[in-house]
N, C-alpha and C positions, 0 to 999 in steps of 0.2 A: 838437116845436115847429117849425113851418114859418116860413120868413122872413116871411110876412104877418102871423103872430100874435106875433112877437117884440115883447116889451114892455120898453122901456128902463127904466121904474121897477122892475119885478120883477128885472131884472139888477142894477140899482144896489142894491135892497134886499139880495139874496143876497150881493153883493160886499162890502157893508158889514157884514153879518153874519160873513162869513168872516174879512174883515180884522180886525174888533173882537175875535173870539174868539181869533184867533191872537196879537194883540197882548196880550189879557188873559193868555193862557197863557205868553207868553214873559216878561212883567213878573213874574208869579207865580213862575215857575221861578227866574228870576235872583233875586227877593227870598228865596225859600227857600234857595238856594244860598249866598247871601251870609251869611245866618244860620248855615247849617251850618258854613261855613268859620270864621265868628267863634266858634262855640261849640265848635269842635274845638281851640281854643287850650290851652295848658298853664299860663297863669297862674292863680294861686289864686282870684282873684275870677271869672274865667271858669268855672273848675271848680265854684265854689260856685253859680253862676247855673245852669249846666248841671244839677247835681244838684237845684236847686230847681225847675226846669222839668220834669224827669223825675218828681219827686215830686208835683208839682201835676197833671201829666197822668195819673199812676196813680190819683189821687184823684177824678178826675171819673167821675161816675156818669151814664148816658144817662138813666135813669129820672127824674131831677131835671129834666131838659129836655124831658120828655115832651110838655107842653103846646106848647112851642115847636115840637117836631118834628111834631106833629099839624098845627099851624097852617101850617107850611112845606109839609107834603103837601097840605092843603086848597088852599092858593093855587096850588101847582104844578098840581093837577088843574084848578083853574078856568082857569088860563092855557092849558093843553093843550086844554081844551074850547072856549075861545074861539078859539084858533088854528084848531082843527079847523072851526069855524062859519064863520070868516072865509074859510078856504080853499074851503069849499064855496059860499060867495057869490061868491067871485072866479070860481070855475069856472062858476057858474051852475046848479047843481043845486038 
C-alpha cells in the first residue's frame, strides 16, 4: 500500500472490526469467568445447579440440531462468498 492509495475508510473499517472483535472476546471471557467462579461455590443450591447444568449438557445431542447447523454453515458460506466478491469489486478485478 503506497501513501497515494491509502484509503481512510478501509483503515477505519478494519480498525472497527478489530476493536469490536476484541471487545466481544473480552466481554465473553469475563462473562464465562464470572459464571465459573459462581458455580464453583460450595453452597447446596449452587451444587445442585452445577449438577443440573452438567447433566443437561451431557444430554445434548448434536444430531437434534442438525438442521440449524446446516443452516449456519449455509449462511456462513454465503457471507464468505459475498465478502470475496466484494473484495474483488473493491480491487477492480
